[in-house]
C-alpha positions in Angstrom: 14.5 7.0 39.7 15.5 6.7 36.1 17.7 9.5 34.8 16.3 11.9 32.1 18.0 10.5 28.9 18.5 14.0 27.7 20.1 15.2 31.0 23.9 15.4 31.3 26.3 16.8 33.8 29.0 19.1 32.4 31.5 17.7 34.9 31.3 14.3 33.2 32.5 15.6 29.8 36.0 16.7 28.9 36.1 20.1 27.3 37.0 18.5 23.9 33.9 16.3 23.9 30.9 17.5 21.9 27.9 17.4 24.1 24.4 16.7 22.7 21.8 18.6 24.5 18.0 18.0 24.7 17.4 20.9 22.3 19.9 19.4 19.8 18.1 16.0 19.9 14.7 17.5 19.5 15.8 19.6 16.6 17.2 16.4 15.0 13.9 14.6 15.4 12.2 17.3 13.4 14.5 16.4 10.5 14.1 12.6 10.7 12.9 11.1 7.5 9.4 9.6 7.5 9.5 6.3 5.7 6.9 4.2 4.1 8.0 0.6 3.4 6.8 -1.2 0.3 7.1 -5.0 0.6 6.4 -6.7 -2.7 6.3 -10.2 -4.1 5.8 -11.5 -7.6 3.3 -13.9 -9.0 3.1 -15.7 -12.4 5.5 -16.2 -15.3 7.6 -13.1 -16.1 8.7 -14.1 -19.7 5.9 -13.2 -22.2 6.2 -16.4 -24.2 7.3 -19.1 -21.8 4.9 -21.9 -20.8 3.1 -21.4 -17.5 3.5 -25.1 -16.8 0.5 -26.5 -14.9 -2.3 -24.0 -15.3 -4.1 -22.9 -12.1 -7.7 -24.1 -11.7 -9.0 -20.5 -12.3 -7.4 -20.5 -15.7 -6.0 -17.0 -15.6 -2.5 -16.2 -16.8 -0.8 -13.1 -15.3 2.4 -11.8 -14.1 2.3 -9.3 -11.2 4.5 -7.4 -8.7 2.8 -6.1 -5.6 2.2 -6.4 -1.9 1.7 -4.0 0.9 2.5 -0.4 1.9 3.1 0.3 5.6 4.5 3.3 7.5 7.7 2.3 9.2 6.4 3.3 12.6 3.5 0.9 12.3 5.5 -2.1 11.5 5.8 -3.5 15.0 2.1 -3.9 15.3 2.0 -5.9 12.0 4.8 -8.1 13.2 3.0 -8.7 16.5 -0.1 -9.7 14.7 1.9 -12.1 12.6 3.5 -13.6 15.6 0.1 -14.0 17.4 -1.5 -15.7 14.4 1.4 -18.1 14.0 1.5 -18.9 17.7 -2.2 -19.6 17.7 -1.9 -22.2 14.9 1.5 -23.6 15.8 3.1 -22.3 12.6 6.9 -22.2 12.8 7.8 -21.6 9.1 6.9 -18.8 6.7 3.3 -18.2 5.6 3.0 -19.2 1.9 -0.1 -18.0 0.2 -0.2 -20.7 -2.5 0.4 -23.5 0.0 -2.2 -22.2 2.3 -4.8 -21.9 -0.4 -4.1 -25.4 -1.8 -3.5 -27.0 1.7 -0.3 -28.5 0.4 3.4 -28.9 1.4 4.0 -27.0 4.7 0.3 -26.5 5.1 -1.0 -29.9 4.2 -2.0 -30.2 7.9 -5.0 -28.0 7.2 -6.6 -31.0 5.5 -6.5 -32.9 8.7 -8.7 -30.3 10.4 -12.4 -30.7 10.5 -14.5 -28.4 8.4 -15.4 -26.0 11.2 -11.7 -25.8 12.2 -10.6 -25.1 8.6 -13.1 -22.3 8.4 -11.8 -20.9 11.6 -8.3 -21.0 10.4 -9.1 -19.2 7.1 -11.2 -16.6 8.9 -8.5 -15.9 11.5 -6.0 -15.6 8.6 -8.2 -13.0 7.0 -8.8 -11.1 10.3 -5.0 -10.9 10.7 -4.7 -9.4 7.3 -7.5 -7.0 8.0 -6.1 -5.8 11.3 -2.6 -5.3 10.0 -1.9 -1.6 9.4 -1.2 -2.1 5.7 -2.5 -1.2 2.3 -2.5 -3.5 -0.7 -1.1 -2.3 -4.1 0.0 -4.2 -7.2 0.6 -4.1 -11.0 -1.0 -7.1 -12.7 -0.2 -7.8 -16.4 -2.4 -10.2 -18.3 0.1 -12.3 -20.3 -2.1 -13.1 -23.3 -3.1 -9.5 -23.6 0.6 -8.4 -23.4 1.6 -10.8 -26.1 -1.2 -9.7 -28.4 -0.2 -6.1 -28.0 3.6 -6.3 -28.1 4.9 -9.5 -29.7 4.7 -8.3 -33.3 5.7 -4.7 -32.5 8.9 -5.9 -30.8 9.6 -8.7 -33.3 8.8 -11.5 -30.9 11.2 -10.2 -28.2 9.3 -7.8 -25.9 10.9 -7.0 -22.6 10.2 -9.1 -19.5 6.9 -8.5 -17.8 8.7 -7.8 -14.5 10.1 -4.6 -16.0 6.7 -3.3 -16.7 5.1 -4.5 -13.4 8.0 -3.4 -11.2 8.3 0.1 -12.7 4.6 0.7 -12.6 3.9 -0.5 -9.1 7.0 1.3 -7.6 5.9 4.5 -9.3 2.4 4.2 -7.7 3.9 3.4 -4.3 6.1 6.5 -4.7 3.1 8.7 -5.5 1.4 7.4 -2.4 4.4 8.2 -0.3 4.7 11.7 -1.8 1.1 12.4 -0.9 2.0 12.1 2.7 5.4 13.8 2.4 7.2 10.5 3.1 10.0 8.6 1.4 9.8 5.1 0.1 11.8 2.0 0.9 11.4 -0.7 -1.7 11.7 -4.2 -0.2 11.1 -7.0 -2.8 11.2 -10.6 -1.7 14.6 -12.2 -2.6 14.5 -14.6 -5.5 17.8 -15.4 -7.1 20.9 -13.4 -8.0 19.8 -12.8 -11.6 16.2 -11.7 -10.9 17.2 -9.7 -7.8 19.8 -7.9 -10.0 17.1 -7.1 -12.6 14.9 -5.5 -10.0 17.9 -3.5 -8.7 18.6 -2.3 -12.2 15.0 -1.3 -12.7 15.0 0.6 -9.4 18.2 2.5 -10.3 16.9 3.3 -13.7 13.8 5.0 -12.2 16.0 7.3 -10.2 18.3 8.0 -13.1 15.8 8.3 -16.0 12.3 8.0 -14.8 9.7 5.6 -16.2 10.8 3.4 -19.1 7.7 3.9 -21.3 7.2 6.1 -24.3 5.9 9.6 -23.3 3.3 9.7 -26.0 1.5 6.5 -24.6 2.2 7.0 -20.8 1.7 10.8 -20.4 -2.0 10.2 -19.5 -0.9 8.4 -16.3 1.0 11.5 -15.1 4.2 9.6 -14.4 6.8 10.8 -12.0 10.1 12.1 -13.5 13.6 11.1 -12.6 14.1 14.0 -10.1 10.8 13.1 -8.3 11.9 9.4 -8.1 15.3 10.5 -6.8 13.9 12.6 -4.0 11.3 9.9 -3.0 13.0 6.6 -3.3 15.0 6.1 -0.1 16.4 2.6 -0.2 16.3 -0.7 -2.1 16.3 -3.5 0.5 15.4 -7.1 -0.5 13.9 -9.3 2.2 14.0 -13.1 2.7 10.8 -15.2 2.8 11.4 -15.4 6.6 10.4 -11.7 6.9 6.9 -11.4 8.4 6.3 -8.4 6.2 7.3 -10.3 3.0 4.8 -13.0 4.0 2.0 -10.5 4.4 2.8 -9.0 1.0 2.5 -12.6 -0.4 -0.9 -12.9 1.2 -2.2 -9.7 -0.3 -0.9 -10.2 -3.8 -3.0 -13.1 -5.0 -6.4 -11.5 -4.1 -5.4 -8.3 -5.9 -4.5 -10.3 -9.0 -7.8 -12.2 -8.9 -9.7 -9.0 -8.6 -8.7 -8.0 -12.1 -10.6 -11.0 -13.5 -13.4 -11.5 -10.9 -14.7 -8.5 -9.0 -16.6 -10.6 -6.5 -13.7 -13.0 -5.8 -14.3 -13.3 -2.0 -10.8 -12.4 -0.7 -10.5 -9.5 -3.0 -14.1 -8.2 -2.3 -13.5 -8.5 1.4 -10.3 -6.5 1.3 -12.1 -3.8 -0.8 -15.1 -3.7 1.6 -12.8 -3.4 4.6 -10.7 -0.6 3.1 -7.5 -2.6 2.8 -6.6 -1.8 -0.8 -5.2 1.4 -2.1 -8.3 2.2 -4.1 -10.3 2.5 -0.9 -8.7 5.8 0.0 -8.9 7.3 -3.5 -11.6 8.9 -5.6 -12.5 6.5 -8.3 -11.4 9.1 -10.9 -7.8 8.6 -9.5 -7.7 4.8 -9.8 -6.2 4.8 -13.3 -3.2 6.8 -12.2 -2.8 6.0 -8.4 -4.5 2.6 -7.8 -3.4 -0.9 -8.6 -2.7 -1.2 -12.3 -4.3 -3.9 -14.5 -2.3 -3.8 -17.7 -3.3 -5.3 -21.0 -6.7 -6.3 -19.7 -8.6 -5.0 -22.8 -9.7 -8.4 -23.9 -10.4 -9.7 -20.4 -14.1 -10.2 -19.7 -14.1 -9.3 -16.0 -16.6 -11.3 -14.0 -18.9 -9.2 -11.8 
């Protein structure tokens, strides 16, 4: 018979040894920190005036930070679902959203499948996303709208879009965590030393000074202050692309970005219908302060 892990025999412990009892451990459990993990990726060109290079077929021009929120205790289920999907399709490398959509590079093999098999692959990918115990959240900045608003004000040198997107989306993730009396671990996908350092600086600045925006223009969004960030933000922990959770964040980000331009974009609409985006658990009146943020979209004619 297995021994009770909380049971101990006094004779086994020298008098000088501190003995942890079952009551001690149970009391400690009550004070364990409940953590929500926020895995996020980026999409688009972060510099306001830099060329986007080859423009995507859809023609939209954004920069975004975002991904998925998941309670720490639910992560194993998401990892198991990721493993099962990859095993089913013989995938040994990371899931790359752009490569999967375009059927290129590591996912060029999708082109060799017949039409029914391709449909089966994409449907099983969506079902994996739907079943994972995650919620999608992002901040998407329309680059042309951002330039129109800020280029002249800041004498052709506005700050990088990643500062806006990261600050906003982390603040909304923190608000979500606070709603459930949890703390937030922020886990961006690793990029390079410079850009990883920028995100670390933005994270530290939130804890030290709060949101970086002018109070007179941001007060309507009920921003958290520095003390609230300090008590909510638990850890900054970048993840490699090999992380299953980073890959799921990548899969969620593109549909959220597209949703700002095209409400009936199929992946976005399905995620909304299936309750997988943060707005699905919020009254519509709270979307401007707690949902995914679409910044500088005033001139965007959103398709129905």
